[in-house]
Backbone as CSV, one residue per row, in Angstrom:
resi,resn,N_x,N_y,N_z,CA_x,CA_y,CA_z,C_x,C_y,C_z
1,MET,160.007,24.953,4.583,159.185,25.749,5.459,159.921,26.051,6.754
2,ILE,160.592,25.069,7.313,161.304,25.267,8.572,162.435,26.278,8.395
3,THR,163.143,26.200,7.287,164.204,27.168,7.011,163.624,28.574,6.930
4,THR,162.484,28.708,6.310,161.830,30.004,6.194,161.442,30.535,7.569
5,LEU,160.928,29.669,8.427,160.531,30.094,9.774,161.716,30.585,10.595
6,TRP,162.777,29.810,10.638,163.868,30.173,11.547,164.772,31.260,10.994
7,ARG,164.863,31.386,9.686,165.731,32.431,9.123,165.023,33.785,9.053
8,LEU,163.710,33.768,8.798,162.968,35.023,8.687,162.220,35.384,9.966
9,GLY,162.224,34.480,10.932,161.566,34.767,12.202,160.052,34.854,12.096
10,LEU,159.487,34.086,11.175,158.042,34.147,10.974,157.283,33.385,12.053
11,ARG,156.100,33.870,12.356,155.157,33.113,13.181,154.542,32.041,12.285
12,ALA,154.032,30.975,12.898,153.383,29.915,12.115,152.217,30.482,11.310
13,GLY,151.466,31.376,11.914,150.330,31.982,11.221,150.747,32.833,10.037
14,GLU,151.893,33.496,10.150,152.398,34.299,9.030,152.825,33.400,7.876
15,ALA,153.476,32.298,8.197,153.882,31.346,7.156,152.658,30.718,6.499
16,ALA,151.630,30.484,7.292,150.407,29.866,6.759,149.704,30.780,5.762
17,THR,149.850,32.088,5.917,149.172,33.014,5.002,150.010,33.371,3.779
18,LEU,151.257,32.896,3.712,152.086,33.202,2.551,151.509,32.565,1.285
19,GLY,151.474,33.359,0.241,151.018,32.860,-1.046,152.163,32.836,-2.044
20,LEU,151.956,32.144,-3.135,152.976,32.068,-4.181,153.345,33.456,-4.700
21,ASP,152.391,34.368,-4.708,152.634,35.713,-5.233,153.325,36.634,-4.223
22,ASP,153.526,36.163,-3.006,154.178,36.981,-1.984,155.697,36.985,-2.103
23,VAL,156.238,36.077,-2.896,157.684,36.021,-3.097,158.006,36.758,-4.395
24,ASP,158.822,37.806,-4.277,159.255,38.560,-5.447,160.674,38.105,-5.763
25,TRP,160.779,37.165,-6.695,162.071,36.557,-7.022,163.012,37.560,-7.673
26,ALA,162.469,38.524,-8.400,163.308,39.485,-9.114,164.128,40.352,-8.157
27,VAL,163.568,40.694,-7.018,164.284,41.541,-6.054,164.686,40.781,-4.799
28,GLY,164.317,39.501,-4.709,164.705,38.691,-3.559,164.045,39.125,-2.270
29,ARG,162.744,39.335,-2.317,161.993,39.769,-1.135,160.706,38.968,-1.007
30,VAL,160.255,38.879,0.233,158.975,38.235,0.499,158.128,39.209,1.300
31,SER,156.861,39.269,0.960,155.918,40.153,1.636,155.066,39.305,2.582
32,VAL,155.074,39.686,3.851,154.429,38.891,4.891,153.375,39.737,5.594
33,ILE,152.193,39.169,5.787,151.173,39.850,6.582,151.497,39.550,8.037
34,GLY,151.916,40.598,8.756,152.305,40.450,10.157,151.095,40.449,11.074
35,LYS,151.396,40.488,12.353,150.348,40.542,13.361,149.617,41.870,13.213
36,GLY,148.317,41.822,13.230,147.554,43.035,12.982,147.533,43.298,11.489
37,PRO,147.290,44.530,11.088,147.192,44.827,9.650,148.536,45.101,8.974
38,ARG,149.647,44.998,9.711,150.957,45.336,9.139,151.398,44.332,8.082
39,ARG,152.051,44.858,7.064,152.679,44.019,6.046,154.173,44.284,6.105
40,LEU,154.951,43.209,6.258,156.398,43.306,6.329,156.987,42.860,5.001
41,THR,158.042,43.528,4.584,158.784,43.096,3.407,160.164,42.698,3.902
42,LEU,160.505,41.431,3.728,161.764,40.895,4.230,162.628,40.388,3.085
43,PRO,163.941,40.540,3.221,164.835,39.981,2.203,164.825,38.458,2.292
44,VAL,165.025,37.811,1.164,165.097,36.358,1.123,166.572,35.964,1.052
45,PRO,167.136,35.457,2.172,168.527,35.007,2.133,168.679,33.851,1.144
46,VAL,169.898,33.644,0.680,170.168,32.624,-0.339,169.668,31.248,0.111
47,ASP,169.954,30.859,1.358,169.534,29.529,1.814,168.019,29.395,1.850
48,VAL,167.325,30.461,2.183,165.854,30.425,2.177,165.356,30.313,0.743
49,GLY,165.947,31.081,-0.163,165.565,30.998,-1.574,165.768,29.603,-2.133
50,GLN,166.903,28.984,-1.798,167.173,27.621,-2.273,166.173,26.623,-1.690
51,ALA,165.850,26.794,-0.406,164.873,25.896,0.222,163.491,26.070,-0.403
52,LEU,163.122,27.314,-0.704,161.824,27.557,-1.345,161.776,26.972,-2.748
53,ILE,162.867,27.093,-3.496,162.905,26.507,-4.845,162.752,24.994,-4.762
54,ALA,163.468,24.376,-3.822,163.357,22.915,-3.657,161.929,22.534,-3.303
55,TRP,161.287,23.320,-2.429,159.899,23.026,-2.049,158.966,23.191,-3.242
56,LEU,159.153,24.265,-4.014,158.261,24.507,-5.147,158.395,23.428,-6.217
57,GLN,159.574,22.840,-6.331,159.751,21.748,-7.290,159.036,20.478,-6.813
58,ALA,158.890,20.318,-5.505,158.235,19.127,-4.954,156.781,19.393,-4.578
59,ARG,156.387,20.646,-4.490,155.038,21.031,-4.034,153.975,20.407,-4.925
60,PRO,153.024,19.722,-4.309,151.947,19.159,-5.122,151.046,20.260,-5.676
61,ASP,150.389,19.950,-6.790,149.440,20.909,-7.353,148.306,21.116,-6.364
62,ALA,147.946,22.370,-6.183,146.879,22.702,-5.240,145.886,23.621,-5.927
63,LEU,144.687,23.651,-5.391,143.658,24.513,-5.959,143.867,25.973,-5.582
64,ASP,144.547,26.217,-4.464,144.773,27.611,-4.073,146.227,28.002,-4.314
65,ARG,146.569,29.243,-4.040,147.902,29.792,-4.307,148.741,29.885,-3.043
66,ALA,148.409,29.081,-2.041,149.188,29.069,-0.811,150.591,28.554,-1.107
67,LEU,151.583,29.147,-0.457,152.962,28.697,-0.643,153.160,27.324,-0.014
68,PHE,152.725,27.189,1.227,152.895,25.929,1.945,151.563,25.180,2.003
69,VAL,151.559,24.012,1.375,150.336,23.208,1.299,150.590,21.816,1.868
70,ARG,149.486,21.165,2.180,149.568,19.773,2.627,150.063,18.917,1.470
71,VAL,150.780,17.837,1.796,151.242,16.947,0.727,150.299,15.767,0.540
72,ARG,149.375,15.599,1.472,148.373,14.544,1.349,146.997,15.168,1.119
73,PRO,146.153,14.465,0.393,144.815,15.013,0.134,144.049,15.226,1.431
74,PRO,143.259,16.233,1.515,143.048,17.254,0.491,144.225,18.229,0.455
75,ILE,144.721,18.474,-0.739,145.880,19.354,-0.901,145.374,20.793,-0.896
76,ARG,145.648,21.431,0.221,145.218,22.820,0.424,146.235,23.486,1.351
77,ALA,146.046,24.763,1.592,146.970,25.523,2.428,147.118,24.888,3.802
78,LEU,148.350,24.874,4.289,148.585,24.435,5.656,148.064,25.504,6.607
79,SER,147.467,25.066,7.681,147.026,26.003,8.714,148.192,26.296,9.647
80,SER,148.010,27.253,10.500,149.012,27.571,11.516,149.292,26.341,12.378
81,ALA,148.245,25.631,12.757,148.406,24.416,13.566,149.135,23.333,12.777
82,GLY,148.862,23.242,11.485,149.546,22.259,10.639,151.037,22.540,10.555
83,ILE,151.386,23.809,10.440,152.799,24.197,10.395,153.459,23.875,11.736
84,SER,152.780,24.189,12.820,153.322,23.887,14.149,153.524,22.390,14.341
85,ASP,152.590,21.603,13.849,152.716,20.141,13.963,153.926,19.621,13.191
86,ILE,154.166,20.172,12.008,155.326,19.745,11.212,156.612,20.058,11.968
87,VAL,156.715,21.261,12.517,157.909,21.639,13.277,158.092,20.686,14.450
88,LYS,157.022,20.430,15.172,157.085,19.545,16.340,157.548,18.146,15.949
89,HIS,156.973,17.591,14.889,157.328,16.229,14.480,158.744,16.139,13.921
90,ARG,159.172,17.144,13.156,160.540,17.127,12.610,161.569,17.265,13.736
91,ALA,161.262,18.079,14.738,162.177,18.240,15.875,162.281,16.947,16.665
92,GLU,161.161,16.291,16.891,161.181,15.008,17.612,161.957,13.966,16.823
93,ALA,161.756,13.937,15.500,162.470,12.970,14.659,163.975,13.229,14.668
94,ALA,164.368,14.484,14.872,165.790,14.836,14.920,166.377,14.648,16.319
95,GLY,165.544,14.194,17.256,166.018,13.968,18.615,166.127,15.233,19.446
96,LEU,165.425,16.288,19.062,165.492,17.557,19.787,164.420,17.697,20.852
97,GLY,163.567,16.705,20.960,162.452,16.816,21.904,161.360,17.685,21.317
98,VAL,160.542,18.226,22.179,159.423,19.046,21.719,159.918,20.464,21.434
99,VAL,159.758,20.880,20.197,160.101,22.241,19.777,158.864,22.797,19.078
100,HIS,158.391,23.919,19.571,157.232,24.561,18.954,157.712,25.560,17.893
101,ALA,156.862,25.851,16.945,157.223,26.738,15.841,157.696,28.096,16.340
102,HIS,157.121,28.599,17.409,157.493,29.924,17.901,158.942,29.946,18.399
103,ARG,159.461,28.799,18.785,160.863,28.717,19.216,161.802,29.092,18.074
104,LEU,161.398,28.786,16.835,162.214,29.143,15.681,162.271,30.654,15.491
105,ARG,161.193,31.335,15.854,161.155,32.800,15.806,162.162,33.371,16.801
106,HIS,162.190,32.789,17.990,163.163,33.211,19.001,164.584,32.957,18.504
107,THR,164.790,31.822,17.850,166.106,31.474,17.320,166.559,32.510,16.291
108,ALA,165.653,32.938,15.424,165.996,33.942,14.411,166.453,35.237,15.080
109,ALA,165.727,35.674,16.089,166.078,36.914,16.785,167.413,36.773,17.506
110,MET,167.623,35.653,18.165,168.877,35.432,18.885,170.052,35.353,17.902
111,ASN,169.836,34.811,16.713,170.893,34.750,15.697,171.288,36.144,15.228
112,VAL,170.318,37.038,15.105,170.625,38.420,14.727,171.565,39.023,15.765
113,ILE,171.213,38.854,17.025,171.998,39.442,18.108,173.353,38.748,18.242
114,ALA,173.371,37.422,18.137,174.619,36.658,18.299,175.633,36.961,17.201
115,THR,175.167,37.378,16.035,176.093,37.685,14.937,176.421,39.170,14.861
116,GLY,176.134,39.895,15.940,176.519,41.293,16.021,175.437,42.282,15.652
117,GLY,174.258,41.790,15.335,173.157,42.695,15.025,172.624,43.354,16.287
118,SER,171.905,44.419,16.114,171.355,45.145,17.246,169.950,44.655,17.578
119,LEU,169.489,45.074,18.731,168.120,44.760,19.133,167.128,45.410,18.166
120,ILE,167.487,46.550,17.624,166.623,47.241,16.658,166.518,46.424,15.370
121,GLU,167.630,45.805,14.948,167.584,44.959,13.747,166.712,43.724,14.001
122,ALA,166.814,43.153,15.196,165.953,42.015,15.550,164.493,42.462,15.565
123,GLN,164.244,43.658,16.080,162.889,44.210,16.121,162.324,44.353,14.706
124,GLU,163.144,44.845,13.781,162.695,45.017,12.401,162.411,43.672,11.740
125,LEU,163.276,42.681,11.983,163.062,41.352,11.416,161.743,40.766,11.899
126,LEU,161.494,40.882,13.195,160.298,40.280,13.773,159.035,41.105,13.541
127,GLY,159.211,42.353,13.125,158.050,43.198,12.864,157.399,43.720,14.125
128,HIS,158.169,43.814,15.209,157.615,44.366,16.450,157.492,45.877,16.321
129,SER,156.370,46.428,16.742,156.202,47.876,16.715,156.761,48.510,17.989
130,ASN,156.947,47.706,19.017,157.415,48.205,20.301,158.718,47.502,20.670
131,ALA,159.741,48.277,21.001,161.041,47.696,21.357,160.945,46.806,22.596
132,ALA,159.994,47.080,23.472,159.840,46.268,24.685,159.490,44.820,24.328
133,SER,158.795,44.624,23.225,158.450,43.259,22.799,159.691,42.480,22.402
134,THR,160.686,43.180,21.893,161.906,42.540,21.422,162.924,42.368,22.549
135,SER,162.759,43.093,23.632,163.767,43.083,24.704,163.960,41.708,25.333
136,VAL,163.006,40.810,25.171,163.156,39.452,25.707,164.356,38.747,25.070
137,TYR,164.778,39.216,23.891,165.902,38.592,23.197,167.246,39.150,23.645
138,ALA,167.229,40.106,24.557,168.468,40.732,25.037,169.031,39.986,26.232
139,ARG,168.786,38.717,26.326,169.314,37.910,27.429,170.835,37.880,27.379
140,VAL,171.410,37.638,28.522,172.864,37.584,28.611,173.363,36.282,27.988
141,ASP,174.338,36.397,27.100,174.992,35.252,26.489,176.274,34.990,27.273
142,LEU,176.193,34.094,28.271,177.322,33.861,29.169,178.557,33.353,28.441
143,ALA,178.396,32.522,27.459,179.561,32.007,26.723,180.322,33.150,26.059
144,SER,179.613,34.096,25.476,180.270,35.239,24.845,180.918,36.145,25.876
145,LEU,180.255,36.332,27.008,180.822,37.186,28.051,182.105,36.600,28.631
146,ARG,182.191,35.289,28.720,183.395,34.658,29.276,184.639,34.992,28.452
147,THR,184.491,35.186,27.164,185.644,35.523,26.326,186.149,36.937,26.609
148,LEU,185.339,37.755,27.265,185.729,39.129,27.562,186.384,39.286,28.928
149,THR,186.350,38.250,29.744,186.874,38.355,31.101,188.372,38.082,31.131
150,VAL,189.001,38.587,32.164,190.424,38.319,32.391,190.540,37.429,33.622
151,PRO,191.605,36.652,33.715,191.778,35.792,34.893,191.808,36.628,36.176
152,PHE,191.307,36.032,37.248,191.252,36.713,38.538,192.637,37.197,38.942
153,GLY,192.719,38.442,39.394,193.976,39.005,39.864,194.790,39.719,38.809
154,GLN,194.437,39.584,37.554,195.175,40.274,36.490,194.475,41.597,36.156
155,VAL,195.275,42.564,35.833,194.730,43.866,35.454,194.563,43.879,33.934
156,PRO,193.371,44.234,33.470,193.192,44.297,32.006,194.055,45.390,31.391
157,ARG,194.547,45.174,30.211,195.393,46.167,29.510,194.563,47.167,28.787
């Protein structure tokens, strides 16, 4: 679930509404109900597909078709709060302190930009209808900028 959140940039609520039928294994896509009535179709990267297969092999039988379910009775769909709690507890166990599920969404967007993707590609991944919503991810990456500078007093070629 965590891999799905940070690689696809899903909100906890979007992950909570994912059903088993939302993953199209034949074409490697997942259909997500976004904020509002929008439905997003996102590609499933190999690592996400592998993580989902591992989860489905361990997933307990449930009465509903939710993708992510509780592992303790009552076995039913995880809520948005349940997903957020899992992220928080796994982050604390890893020594990362408090990390909320929405931080993984930010990480996905920043990864798009850090690997050379555009703000428009980040916007499409996140399902934002307005570019201004995505502009928060256009922060300056000082480490990357330092590689572009020349020592003081030298003229760039």
